[in-house]
ChimeraX commands (.cxc) that place a marker at each C-alpha (Angstrom):
marker #1 position -102.28,18.35,-66.21 radius 0.5
marker #1 position -104.87,19.93,-68.96 radius 0.5
marker #1 position -107.43,21.04,-65.48 radius 0.5
marker #1 position -105.02,22.89,-64.04 radius 0.5
marker #1 position -103.37,24.58,-66.79 radius 0.5
marker #1 position -106.40,25.73,-68.59 radius 0.5
marker #1 position -107.58,27.24,-65.15 radius 0.5
marker #1 position -104.09,28.67,-64.49 radius 0.5
marker #1 position -105.01,30.33,-68.06 radius 0.5
marker #1 position -107.51,31.60,-67.76 radius 0.5
marker #1 position -106.44,33.37,-64.45 radius 0.5
marker #1 position -104.74,35.39,-66.53 radius 0.5
marker #1 position -107.27,36.05,-68.85 radius 0.5
marker #1 position -110.02,37.19,-66.27 radius 0.5
marker #1 position -108.18,39.34,-64.52 radius 0.5
marker #1 position -111.32,41.21,-63.94 radius 0.5
marker #1 position -112.93,38.18,-62.12 radius 0.5
marker #1 position -110.44,37.76,-59.08 radius 0.5
marker #1 position -110.49,40.64,-56.85 radius 0.5
marker #1 position -110.54,40.66,-53.08 radius 0.5
marker #1 position -113.79,39.65,-51.59 radius 0.5
marker #1 position -115.54,42.28,-49.42 radius 0.5
marker #1 position -117.43,42.90,-46.34 radius 0.5
marker #1 position -121.24,42.10,-47.55 radius 0.5
marker #1 position -123.10,45.03,-46.10 radius 0.5
marker #1 position -126.45,44.88,-43.76 radius 0.5
marker #1 position -129.75,43.90,-44.54 radius 0.5
marker #1 position -130.63,47.71,-43.74 radius 0.5
marker #1 position -127.68,49.26,-45.65 radius 0.5
marker #1 position -129.21,47.48,-48.49 radius 0.5
marker #1 position -132.27,48.12,-48.49 radius 0.5
marker #1 position -132.07,51.99,-47.73 radius 0.5
marker #1 position -130.70,52.16,-51.30 radius 0.5
marker #1 position -133.59,49.58,-53.68 radius 0.5
marker #1 position -133.77,50.70,-56.67 radius 0.5
marker #1 position -135.98,50.03,-60.02 radius 0.5
marker #1 position -135.88,50.97,-63.12 radius 0.5
marker #1 position -139.04,51.62,-64.39 radius 0.5
marker #1 position -138.36,49.51,-67.93 radius 0.5
marker #1 position -140.00,46.60,-66.94 radius 0.5
marker #1 position -138.79,43.84,-66.64 radius 0.5
marker #1 position -135.67,42.25,-68.21 radius 0.5
marker #1 position -131.58,40.82,-67.45 radius 0.5
marker #1 position -129.12,41.66,-69.16 radius 0.5
marker #1 position -125.84,40.35,-70.00 radius 0.5
marker #1 position -121.99,42.78,-69.29 radius 0.5
marker #1 position -119.33,41.05,-71.25 radius 0.5
marker #1 position -116.05,43.32,-70.45 radius 0.5
marker #1 position -113.90,42.63,-73.48 radius 0.5
marker #1 position -110.62,42.82,-74.24 radius 0.5
marker #1 position -109.78,45.61,-78.04 radius 0.5
marker #1 position -106.49,43.68,-78.89 radius 0.5
marker #1 position -107.07,40.16,-78.65 radius 0.5
marker #1 position -110.88,39.78,-78.11 radius 0.5
marker #1 position -110.80,37.66,-75.49 radius 0.5
marker #1 position -113.18,38.12,-72.44 radius 0.5
marker #1 position -112.08,39.62,-68.82 radius 0.5
marker #1 position -115.21,39.14,-66.83 radius 0.5
marker #1 position -118.53,38.70,-67.09 radius 0.5
marker #1 position -121.62,40.14,-64.87 radius 0.5
marker #1 position -125.26,39.91,-65.44 radius 0.5
marker #1 position -127.58,43.05,-64.43 radius 0.5
marker #1 position -131.86,41.86,-63.02 radius 0.5
marker #1 position -134.39,44.15,-63.51 radius 0.5
marker #1 position -137.01,42.25,-61.38 radius 0.5
marker #1 position -138.30,43.90,-57.91 radius 0.5
marker #1 position -135.75,45.60,-57.86 radius 0.5
marker #1 position -132.20,46.54,-60.37 radius 0.5
marker #1 position -128.50,44.42,-58.93 radius 0.5
marker #1 position -125.94,43.07,-60.94 radius 0.5
marker #1 position -124.62,39.79,-60.10 radius 0.5
marker #1 position -121.11,40.37,-60.21 radius 0.5
marker #1 position -118.84,37.25,-59.56 radius 0.5
marker #1 position -115.38,37.82,-58.50 radius 0.5
marker #1 position -115.94,41.24,-59.80 radius 0.5
marker #1 position -113.27,44.28,-59.33 radius 0.5
marker #1 position -116.13,46.60,-58.86 radius 0.5
marker #1 position -116.62,49.43,-55.99 radius 0.5
marker #1 position -119.02,52.02,-55.23 radius 0.5
marker #1 position -118.65,53.39,-51.25 radius 0.5
marker #1 position -122.54,53.63,-52.27 radius 0.5
marker #1 position -123.01,50.86,-53.36 radius 0.5
marker #1 position -123.68,47.37,-50.69 radius 0.5
marker #1 position -122.19,43.97,-51.84 radius 0.5
marker #1 position -123.69,41.41,-50.69 radius 0.5
marker #1 position -122.56,37.42,-51.93 radius 0.5
marker #1 position -121.43,38.86,-54.77 radius 0.5
marker #1 position -124.73,41.26,-55.42 radius 0.5
marker #1 position -124.22,44.96,-56.32 radius 0.5
marker #1 position -127.02,46.71,-54.97 radius 0.5
marker #1 position -129.31,49.82,-55.67 radius 0.5
marker #1 position -128.82,49.86,-59.85 radius 0.5
marker #1 position -129.41,53.17,-60.66 radius 0.5
marker #1 position -128.51,54.37,-64.01 radius 0.5
marker #1 position -125.63,56.42,-62.09 radius 0.5
marker #1 position -124.69,53.23,-60.92 radius 0.5
marker #1 position -124.49,51.72,-64.24 radius 0.5
marker #1 position -122.80,54.38,-65.91 radius 0.5
marker #1 position -120.86,54.03,-63.29 radius 0.5
marker #1 position -120.29,49.98,-62.80 radius 0.5
marker #1 position -119.26,50.72,-67.40 radius 0.5
marker #1 position -116.87,53.71,-67.13 radius 0.5
marker #1 position -114.76,51.96,-64.63 radius 0.5
marker #1 position -114.13,49.14,-67.60 radius 0.5
marker #1 position -114.54,50.53,-70.09 radius 0.5
marker #1 position -110.81,51.91,-71.36 radius 0.5
marker #1 position -108.09,52.54,-73.49 radius 0.5
marker #1 position -107.56,48.14,-73.19 radius 0.5
marker #1 position -111.40,47.21,-72.58 radius 0.5
marker #1 position -114.71,47.36,-74.04 radius 0.5
marker #1 position -118.07,47.18,-72.49 radius 0.5
marker #1 position -120.79,44.96,-74.04 radius 0.5
marker #1 position -124.35,44.99,-72.76 radius 0.5
marker #1 position -126.90,42.36,-73.81 radius 0.5
marker #1 position -130.76,43.36,-72.84 radius 0.5
marker #1 position -133.19,40.82,-72.98 radius 0.5
marker #1 position -136.57,41.41,-71.50 radius 0.5
marker #1 position -138.41,38.97,-69.67 radius 0.5
marker #1 position -142.00,37.84,-67.62 radius 0.5
marker #1 position -142.19,38.66,-64.50 radius 0.5
marker #1 position -141.45,35.68,-63.32 radius 0.5
marker #1 position -138.79,34.64,-64.86 radius 0.5
marker #1 position -137.31,38.00,-63.97 radius 0.5
marker #1 position -138.15,37.47,-60.06 radius 0.5
marker #1 position -136.48,34.09,-60.60 radius 0.5
marker #1 position -133.34,35.65,-62.20 radius 0.5
marker #1 position -133.10,37.25,-59.14 radius 0.5
marker #1 position -133.49,34.49,-56.75 radius 0.5
marker #1 position -130.82,32.73,-58.70 radius 0.5
marker #1 position -128.51,36.02,-58.46 radius 0.5
marker #1 position -129.04,36.86,-55.00 radius 0.5
marker #1 position -129.32,33.30,-53.15 radius 0.5
marker #1 position -125.43,31.91,-55.29 radius 0.5
marker #1 position -123.43,33.40,-52.68 radius 0.5
marker #1 position -119.99,34.48,-53.71 radius 0.5
marker #1 position -117.69,32.38,-55.98 radius 0.5
marker #1 position -114.32,31.74,-56.84 radius 0.5
marker #1 position -111.82,33.73,-59.01 radius 0.5
marker #1 position -112.07,33.51,-62.89 radius 0.5
marker #1 position -115.36,31.26,-63.02 radius 0.5
marker #1 position -117.41,34.75,-63.45 radius 0.5
marker #1 position -118.64,33.28,-66.76 radius 0.5
marker #1 position -119.29,29.56,-65.28 radius 0.5
marker #1 position -121.75,31.07,-63.10 radius 0.5
marker #1 position -123.45,33.27,-64.97 radius 0.5
marker #1 position -124.00,30.30,-66.86 radius 0.5
marker #1 position -124.40,28.49,-65.04 radius 0.5
marker #1 position -127.54,30.15,-63.70 radius 0.5
marker #1 position -129.22,31.50,-67.22 radius 0.5
marker #1 position -129.52,27.83,-67.90 radius 0.5
marker #1 position -132.05,27.52,-64.72 radius 0.5
marker #1 position -134.09,30.35,-65.79 radius 0.5
marker #1 position -137.49,29.43,-68.11 radius 0.5
marker #1 position -136.62,30.17,-71.57 radius 0.5
marker #1 position -132.56,29.47,-71.52 radius 0.5
marker #1 position -132.21,26.29,-70.49 radius 0.5
marker #1 position -130.59,26.00,-73.24 radius 0.5
marker #1 position -127.29,28.25,-72.42 radius 0.5
marker #1 position -124.33,25.59,-72.19 radius 0.5
marker #1 position -122.19,26.25,-69.35 radius 0.5
marker #1 position -118.48,27.82,-69.94 radius 0.5
marker #1 position -115.71,29.42,-68.76 radius 0.5
marker #1 position -115.09,32.27,-71.10 radius 0.5
marker #1 position -116.88,34.81,-71.35 radius 0.5
marker #1 position -116.87,35.97,-74.90 radius 0.5
marker #1 position -118.29,32.42,-75.68 radius 0.5
marker #1 position -121.27,33.21,-73.71 radius 0.5
marker #1 position -122.22,36.34,-75.05 radius 0.5
marker #1 position -121.63,34.63,-78.59 radius 0.5
marker #1 position -124.49,32.25,-77.12 radius 0.5
marker #1 position -126.80,34.82,-75.83 radius 0.5
marker #1 position -126.25,37.00,-78.44 radius 0.5
marker #1 position -128.84,34.15,-80.38 radius 0.5
marker #1 position -132.01,34.52,-78.24 radius 0.5
marker #1 position -134.81,36.51,-79.71 radius 0.5
marker #1 position -135.52,40.73,-79.15 radius 0.5
marker #1 position -131.61,40.60,-77.02 radius 0.5
marker #1 position -130.50,44.28,-77.46 radius 0.5
marker #1 position -125.98,44.58,-77.52 radius 0.5
marker #1 position -124.56,48.15,-77.28 radius 0.5
marker #1 position -121.25,48.12,-76.53 radius 0.5
marker #1 position -119.05,50.68,-74.90 radius 0.5
marker #1 position -116.27,52.09,-75.25 radius 0.5
marker #1 position -113.83,55.15,-73.00 radius 0.5
marker #1 position -110.38,55.51,-73.85 radius 0.5
marker #1 position -108.83,56.62,-70.33 radius 0.5
marker #1 position -106.26,55.32,-68.75 radius 0.5
marker #1 position -105.86,51.67,-69.31 radius 0.5
marker #1 position -105.15,50.63,-65.19 radius 0.5
marker #1 position -109.10,49.94,-63.70 radius 0.5
marker #1 position -107.68,50.83,-60.15 radius 0.5
marker #1 position -107.68,54.02,-61.61 radius 0.5
marker #1 position -111.81,53.96,-63.11 radius 0.5
marker #1 position -112.85,52.57,-60.52 radius 0.5
marker #1 position -111.28,54.84,-57.83 radius 0.5
marker #1 position -113.12,57.90,-60.51 radius 0.5
marker #1 position -116.35,56.48,-60.74 radius 0.5
marker #1 position -116.11,56.09,-56.43 radius 0.5
marker #1 position -115.58,59.94,-56.59 radius 0.5
marker #1 position -117.73,60.88,-59.02 radius 0.5
marker #1 position -120.61,59.02,-57.39 radius 0.5
marker #1 position -120.04,60.36,-53.93 radius 0.5
marker #1 position -119.92,63.75,-55.50 radius 0.5
marker #1 position -123.78,62.79,-56.84 radius 0.5
marker #1 position -124.32,61.91,-53.26 radius 0.5
marker #1 position -122.70,65.19,-51.71 radius 0.5
marker #1 position -121.05,62.95,-49.51 radius 0.5
marker link #1:1,2 radius 0.2
marker link #1:2,3 radius 0.2
marker link #1:3,4 radius 0.2
marker link #1:4,5 radius 0.2
marker link #1:5,6 radius 0.2
marker link #1:6,7 radius 0.2
marker link #1:7,8 radius 0.2
marker link #1:8,9 radius 0.2
marker link #1:9,10 radius 0.2
marker link #1:10,11 radius 0.2
marker link #1:11,12 radius 0.2
marker link #1:12,13 radius 0.2
marker link #1:13,14 radius 0.2
marker link #1:14,15 radius 0.2
marker link #1:15,16 radius 0.2
marker link #1:16,17 radius 0.2
marker link #1:17,18 radius 0.2
marker link #1:18,19 radius 0.2
marker link #1:19,20 radius 0.2
marker link #1:20,21 radius 0.2
marker link #1:21,22 radius 0.2
marker link #1:22,23 radius 0.2
marker link #1:23,24 radius 0.2
marker link #1:24,25 radius 0.2
marker link #1:25,26 radius 0.2
marker link #1:26,27 radius 0.2
marker link #1:27,28 radius 0.2
marker link #1:28,29 radius 0.2
marker link #1:29,30 radius 0.2
marker link #1:30,31 radius 0.2
marker link #1:31,32 radius 0.2
marker link #1:32,33 radius 0.2
marker link #1:33,34 radius 0.2
marker link #1:34,35 radius 0.2
marker link #1:35,36 radius 0.2
marker link #1:36,37 radius 0.2
marker link #1:37,38 radius 0.2
marker link #1:38,39 radius 0.2
marker link #1:39,40 radius 0.2
marker link #1:40,41 radius 0.2
marker link #1:41,42 radius 0.2
marker link #1:42,43 radius 0.2
marker link #1:43,44 radius 0.2
marker link #1:44,45 radius 0.2
marker link #1:45,46 radius 0.2
marker link #1:46,47 radius 0.2
marker link #1:47,48 radius 0.2
marker link #1:48,49 radius 0.2
marker link #1:49,50 radius 0.2
marker link #1:50,51 radius 0.2
marker link #1:51,52 radius 0.2
marker link #1:52,53 radius 0.2
marker link #1:53,54 radius 0.2
marker link #1:54,55 radius 0.2
marker link #1:55,56 radius 0.2
marker link #1:56,57 radius 0.2
marker link #1:57,58 radius 0.2
marker link #1:58,59 radius 0.2
marker link #1:59,60 radius 0.2
marker link #1:60,61 radius 0.2
marker link #1:61,62 radius 0.2
marker link #1:62,63 radius 0.2
marker link #1:63,64 radius 0.2
marker link #1:64,65 radius 0.2
marker link #1:65,66 radius 0.2
marker link #1:66,67 radius 0.2
marker link #1:67,68 radius 0.2
marker link #1:68,69 radius 0.2
marker link #1:69,70 radius 0.2
marker link #1:70,71 radius 0.2
marker link #1:71,72 radius 0.2
marker link #1:72,73 radius 0.2
marker link #1:73,74 radius 0.2
marker link #1:74,75 radius 0.2
marker link #1:75,76 radius 0.2
marker link #1:76,77 radius 0.2
marker link #1:77,78 radius 0.2
marker link #1:78,79 radius 0.2
marker link #1:79,80 radius 0.2
marker link #1:80,81 radius 0.2
marker link #1:81,82 radius 0.2
marker link #1:82,83 radius 0.2
marker link #1:83,84 radius 0.2
marker link #1:84,85 radius 0.2
marker link #1:85,86 radius 0.2
marker link #1:86,87 radius 0.2
marker link #1:87,88 radius 0.2
marker link #1:88,89 radius 0.2
marker link #1:89,90 radius 0.2
marker link #1:90,91 radius 0.2
marker link #1:91,92 radius 0.2
marker link #1:92,93 radius 0.2
marker link #1:93,94 radius 0.2
marker link #1:94,95 radius 0.2
marker link #1:95,96 radius 0.2
marker link #1:96,97 radius 0.2
marker link #1:97,98 radius 0.2
marker link #1:98,99 radius 0.2
marker link #1:99,100 radius 0.2
marker link #1:100,101 radius 0.2
marker link #1:101,102 radius 0.2
marker link #1:102,103 radius 0.2
marker link #1:103,104 radius 0.2
marker link #1:104,105 radius 0.2
marker link #1:105,106 radius 0.2
marker link #1:106,107 radius 0.2
marker link #1:107,108 radius 0.2
marker link #1:108,109 radius 0.2
marker link #1:109,110 radius 0.2
marker link #1:110,111 radius 0.2
marker link #1:111,112 radius 0.2
marker link #1:112,113 radius 0.2
marker link #1:113,114 radius 0.2
marker link #1:114,115 radius 0.2
marker link #1:115,116 radius 0.2
marker link #1:116,117 radius 0.2
marker link #1:117,118 radius 0.2
marker link #1:118,119 radius 0.2
marker link #1:119,120 radius 0.2
marker link #1:120,121 radius 0.2
marker link #1:121,122 radius 0.2
marker link #1:122,123 radius 0.2
marker link #1:123,124 radius 0.2
marker link #1:124,125 radius 0.2
marker link #1:125,126 radius 0.2
marker link #1:126,127 radius 0.2
marker link #1:127,128 radius 0.2
marker link #1:128,129 radius 0.2
marker link #1:129,130 radius 0.2
marker link #1:130,131 radius 0.2
marker link #1:131,132 radius 0.2
marker link #1:132,133 radius 0.2
marker link #1:133,134 radius 0.2
marker link #1:134,135 radius 0.2
marker link #1:135,136 radius 0.2
marker link #1:136,137 radius 0.2
marker link #1:137,138 radius 0.2
marker link #1:138,139 radius 0.2
marker link #1:139,140 radius 0.2
marker link #1:140,141 radius 0.2
marker link #1:141,142 radius 0.2
marker link #1:142,143 radius 0.2
marker link #1:143,144 radius 0.2
marker link #1:144,145 radius 0.2
marker link #1:145,146 radius 0.2
marker link #1:146,147 radius 0.2
marker link #1:147,148 radius 0.2
marker link #1:148,149 radius 0.2
marker link #1:149,150 radius 0.2
marker link #1:150,151 radius 0.2
marker link #1:151,152 radius 0.2
marker link #1:152,153 radius 0.2
marker link #1:153,154 radius 0.2
marker link #1:154,155 radius 0.2
marker link #1:155,156 radius 0.2
marker link #1:156,157 radius 0.2
marker link #1:157,158 radius 0.2
marker link #1:158,159 radius 0.2
marker link #1:159,160 radius 0.2
marker link #1:160,161 radius 0.2
marker link #1:161,162 radius 0.2
marker link #1:162,163 radius 0.2
marker link #1:163,164 radius 0.2
marker link #1:164,165 radius 0.2
marker link #1:165,166 radius 0.2
marker link #1:166,167 radius 0.2
marker link #1:167,168 radius 0.2
marker link #1:168,169 radius 0.2
marker link #1:169,170 radius 0.2
marker link #1:170,171 radius 0.2
marker link #1:171,172 radius 0.2
marker link #1:172,173 radius 0.2
marker link #1:173,174 radius 0.2
marker link #1:174,175 radius 0.2
marker link #1:175,176 radius 0.2
marker link #1:176,177 radius 0.2
marker link #1:177,178 radius 0.2
marker link #1:178,179 radius 0.2
marker link #1:179,180 radius 0.2
marker link #1:180,181 radius 0.2
marker link #1:181,182 radius 0.2
marker link #1:182,183 radius 0.2
marker link #1:183,184 radius 0.2
marker link #1:184,185 radius 0.2
marker link #1:185,186 radius 0.2
marker link #1:186,187 radius 0.2
marker link #1:187,188 radius 0.2
marker link #1:188,189 radius 0.2
marker link #1:189,190 radius 0.2
marker link #1:190,191 radius 0.2
marker link #1:191,192 radius 0.2
marker link #1:192,193 radius 0.2
marker link #1:193,194 radius 0.2
marker link #1:194,195 radius 0.2
marker link #1:195,196 radius 0.2
marker link #1:196,197 radius 0.2
marker link #1:197,198 radius 0.2
marker link #1:198,199 radius 0.2
marker link #1:199,200 radius 0.2
marker link #1:200,201 radius 0.2
marker link #1:201,202 radius 0.2
marker link #1:202,203 radius 0.2
marker link #1:203,204 radius 0.2
marker link #1:204,205 radius 0.2
marker link #1:205,206 radius 0.2
marker link #1:206,207 radius 0.2
view
């Protein structure tokens, strides 16, 4: 009986990790928004952390390789200008990344980002892994992300976990990781943050 209880507890804790699935974007739509950051190959672990309890609410992984994407397993983020396919968000420009962080950071949660530089080969391996993983069930965001990380050369020591903060703590031990914590004090309603981000991105594109 312990495993079902564990899963129920995870579902309750990982409220941002059980979003309704969006239809997959078509290849032409994805191609039209492709973006690669000039900063060089890297990956960034994104952890949404509860301000009151310190527990993790969601895990995602941004990869900058041949293009920059966010693997957002069972995630809640959406925007009209950000196509999604199989839990991967495309076209992750600086404004889109900021909209992603801003949507998740609110009165009750903050966002921890941990960026690490990669070789081009490591980054492309990470990119292939996230874009071919497929959709992830709700409450399995950290499990899926940790399973992917341990397949990247140099990160084989990652232990698979269901807990976002435990994954964050493991990731912090790798050399060269740059950590940032992002806070906002707006409504604790995630849907309000998502709608505000969507409206802002639409305004930027003139749509």
